[in-house]
N, C-alpha and C positions, 0 to 999 in steps of 0.2 A: 213692313217693307213690301211692296208690291211686286209680280214677275215682271210687269211692263216696266220697273225702274232696274232690271237688270241688264247688262248689253248681252246680247247674243243667246245664245244657249236653249233656242227655240224647242229642239225635241225634247230636252229634259223637263223644261217647262209643261208641256202638253203631256208628257207621260206621268208627270206627279199628278197635274189635274185629273187626268183619266184612273189613276190609282184611287183617289181620294171619291171622285164621283162614282166608281163601279165598287167602292168599298173592299179595296184588293191592298190596301195599304199596309204593309207589315206594322208592327209594333216598334220594330227596331232596324233603323236604316242607317247605313254606312254612306254618308256622300263622300267618294273618293275623287280627289281633284287637284291638282298640283298648284302652287304658288300663283295666284292672280286670276285663277279659272271662274271665281266666284261661286264656290263651292257653299261659303259660309254666307252669302247674300241668298243663295237659294234655298237653305235651308230655313232663313229668317222669313222670307217669301211663303213657302210651305207652313210654316206655323201660322202666320198672320192669315193664309187663305183657310186653314182649319177651324181656327177660331171666329172667323167672319160671321157676322150673324146672318147675313145676305144668302150663306150659302147653307143654310139650315132648312131641311124641308119643314113645310107646317104641319105634314100628316105623320112626322116622325113618333115612332113609339117611346116611352119612357126608357125601356130598356134596351133600344137598338144603339149598337155597335159601330163605330167607325171600321174597325179593322174585321176583315172577311166574313162580313155577313152574307150567310147564304140568300135572305131573302131582304136584299134593301129596298129603303122605301123610295118610290119612285118620286123624283124630283127634277127640276132643271137647274143644274149646278153651273155658276159663272166660271168664265177662263181664267179669272183673276179673283183677288179679294175687292170688296168694295172700296176700301180705301176711306171710307166716309163715316161709317158705322162707331160706335164708342170703342168696340173691341178692336177693330183695325186702327182706329187711332192710339189706343194703349200699346197694340203691339209695335206699330211703327216708331213709337217712341220708348220701346226697349221697358215698359212698365206695366206689361199686363201681368196681373197676378197668377196666371195659369201657364204662364212661360217662363222656365227657369233656365239658367245658363251656366255652363261650367267651363272653365278654360284655366291655362297655366297661370300661377301666382307665386310671388316669392315672399320670403321674409321680411319685414321692414320693424322699424323701431315701433314698438307698441303692440306689433302683431305677429306673435311667435308661431302659432297655428293658423296660418291664412288660408280662407276660404273665398270662394269668388264674390261671394255677398260682400266681402270687406272692399272688392275693388270694382264695385259695380257701378258707381258714378264714373270711373276713369275708364269702363268698360263702354258706357253709352257714348262718351266723348270720343272714343277711338272708334266706335263704328260709325259716327257721324263724320268725324273729321277723315278718317283715313279707310274708306269703305272696302278697299282692297287690299288692306295690308296685312302682312305675313305674322307669324309668331316672333320675330326679331323686331319688327316695329312695335307691337305689342309690349313686349317685356321692356323694350326701351323707354316707352310711352311712361311706365310706372317706377322708372328708374332702376331698372336691374343692372344695368351695365355689364359687369360681366357675372354676376349671379345665374345660376342656372334655375328656370322655372320647372316647376313641379304639379302636379295635381295631385294632392296631398289624400292623405286616410281621412282626417278632419273634413276635407272636402266631399270625398265619398258618403261619407257617414250623414252630412248635410244633404246630401241628393237624397238619400233614402228616408230622411226625415220628411222632406218637403215631398217626395213623391206617394208617401203614405197618407199625407192629407187629404182630404176631399177637394174637389175641384170649386173655385170660389163663383167663375161666372160662366163659363164656357162650356162645362161639361166635360171638357179635356184636360189633361196635365201633359205637357210638352216639356221635355228636357232636351236642350241643344248645347251637346258638350264639343267643344272646338280643341281640335288639336288631341285625342285621346292617347297619341303617342307619347305624352308627359304623364301618361298613369303608370305606366310599368306593373310590376306584379299585385301591385294593390289595387287595381282594378277588378281582383277577384272578389272583392267585396260586393261588387254590382251584378255580380254574376246571376244570382237567385232574382233579383229585382228585373233584370234584362229577360231573363227566361220564363218566369212568372209573374208579369207585372201587373199591379191592380188595372181593373178596368178603365177602357178607355185611357191608357197613358201611352205616348209615343216618346219614344227614344230617338234623338236625330243627331248620329256622332258626324262630325264633320273633320276629316284627314285629309294629308298628302300622303304619308308612306305607309302604307298598308303591312309593309315589313316589319313596322317598328310598334304595332298594336299586339297584345297579347293574344295568342291564337283563341282563346276560351272566349274571348269577346269577340273577335272577328267570325269567329263560325255561328256566332247566335244572331247576326245581322243580315240584314237584305241588303247588297250590295249595289248602290247607285253611282255609275261611273259617270265622272263630270270630265270631258275633255279640254283642252284647250280652247279659248274661244276663236272663231273662224277671223282671219284677218279683215275681209270686208266688212265682216259686223261691228270690228272694233273702229274701220273707218267711218261707217254710217254713223255710229254711237258719238265719234268724236264731232262730226261736222252737225249731227243734230241737236246734241246736247250741250255742245261747249262753243259751235258756231266756228270750228278750225276749217281753214282752207283746204279743200280737196289735194291739193299736192302736199302740203304740210300732214295731212291725216293719213296719206298713203305712206309717207315716211314713218312717222310714229309708230303706225300699225305694223309696219313690216319690219322695224327695230323691236317692237314689242313682242313679236311671235307668240301672239296668242295670251300673253299676259297682260292683265286688265291693270295691275299695281304697276307694272313699268311703263305702260301708256298715261297713265297719268301723272307719272314721275316726270316722264318726259315731255308732257304738256305744260307743267308749270316750269320747264327750262325751254320751251319752244325756241325762244330768240336766242340761245346759245348757238353760235355759229361753229360745230363741231367739223365742218369740212375742211374751212381753214386753218384750224388748228391740227388736223390730222395732216393736211398738207405741209404745214409748217416741220412737223416732225418727221415726216417721211423725208421731207429734203435734208433735215439734220442728220439724221441716219445714214442715206446713201450719198449724200452729196457735201454738205458744207461743214461735218466732221465735230470733234469733241466740243470745242467752246458752243456751237448752237446747240448740242446737244444738252449740254447742264444749262444753259439757259433756257431752254423749253422745259426741261425736268423742274425747274426752279419755279417756273410760271405754274406747271399744271399743279404742283404740290401745294399751291396756295389755293387752290379749288377745293370745295368741300368732297367729302367722300362720294355722297351721291352723284355730283356732278362726273367725278373720275370714274364712276362706273357707268354712268351713261355714254360717256366718251368712248370707253371701251365696248360699248354695246353697238354703238354707231360703227366703229372699226369693224366688228364682227359682220353687221349688216351688209357693209360695203364688200367685205370679202366674199360673204356667202353669194351677194350679186355678181361677183367675179367667178366664183366656182360654177355658179348656173350659167354664165354666159361662155364659158370655155366648154363646158361638157354639153348643156344642150343648145348651144348658141343664140340663147335668149335668157333675159331675166324678168321676173316678174316683181311688181310693188317696190319699183326704182324710178326714180326722177331721171331727167336726161342728164345733168352734171355727174351723178352716181353712175349711169351706164357708161360716161365715158372713162370715168375713174376705173372703173371694171376693167374695161377693154385696156387701158395705160397699165394697170397692175399685171394683167395677164401676159404681157408681154416681160415682165420681170420675174414672174414667178410663176412655176408648175402649178398643177393642183394639188400636189401632195404638200409642197411648200406652204400652200395658202390655209392647207388644213393643218398644218403644223403652228403657224401664226395663230389660228382660232385657239387652238389648243392651250397655248403661251397667254392669250387674251383672256379665256373662261378662267383659267388659274388664278391670273393676276385680280379679276373681278371678285374672286373668293377670298383671295387674301385681303382685298381693302375691305371687304366686308367685317372682316375680323381685324381691323385696325392696323394692318401692315405699313410700317414706314413709306410713306409715299414717296420720297426721293430714292430711297434703296432700290424699291419694287420697280419704279420706271426705270432706272439705270439699269438693272439688269434684264429688264424687257428691251430697254432699246439695244442692249448687246445681242440680245437673243434673235432680235428679227434682223439685225445686220448680218450676224452669220447664218440665219436660215435664208436670206435673199442673197447674200454674196456668195457663201460658201457651199449653199445647199444641204446645210445640216439640218435635217428634220428630227433627229433623235438627239434630245439635249438632257444633260443632267440638272435635276430640280435644285 
């Protein structure tokens, strides 16, 4: 993967290229970015950049090091990997012999001591088909269902074995470990390797929650913090790469809230008319009564889990627009019909009520992710929204 293939994150891309070109790259990096920020994509692009044959200086001494060399060889580095040399093509296909991967796995029939190498084919398919997928997406793609994913002791031993071997082609050995939160205390097996790695070995840990990484590993890495993708960057990306009309890209980007995974999910269902579905629900709650509510709940219960989550995300987006209209007198990232909705909703509810509804929608989305019964969930949500608006009850029992 090349840096140019990743949405936004220009500052991080430039920083990583600078660190490599000036030989200031730490041998152990922690890419910390929330779901959908592109942290894993940046790790893949950095690995490809390091092994790219076009970024090797012709006058490089045999004992030269990529890491903290006080007298680096003088050369012109590209701003990205070339994408066409044999090393780049292997790295892009996730088959480069010097780039290794580690990620959560599960026990399945025939594999009771799982390692990442046992799932490498599924991993390549996952990266290709779900480029911004999260750990939940990955575990479901390998049939985890309710099983807990882990990075096991057998995996750690396999990592040590691989990194103690000599490099095959590039001169560097790279490990990309995705979701080190799944390591637990077993990660202490890797401490000596991380602290005193073999020459030209690069660790890239890609995480979402640093509080779940054991402190002994955390203290041995250089933090690279990756922020959410800017809304205008997602808009440009959707228009340039997917041909999305500007008005639709604005709506998708504002709902996605910097999360490219969510933006791509929304793009796949861009023809869904969430606005009309929401208007029907609110009329059922505030005007038409129980019969209309039950019919609406039956209809939305037939939609898939992802569509239900996207509908709730759209409602949250409209409520955020209403809050901006109320407090600032203006809203950003909204089209005209959404601004009109926001103005109408502000006549029904105060900002604290809007915030209470947003909190309930957030919790509902969390429960949908965990396979809550949709009829019971949307019935409860319908009653809560009714009481928040009609009775001004902003503190509710879960």
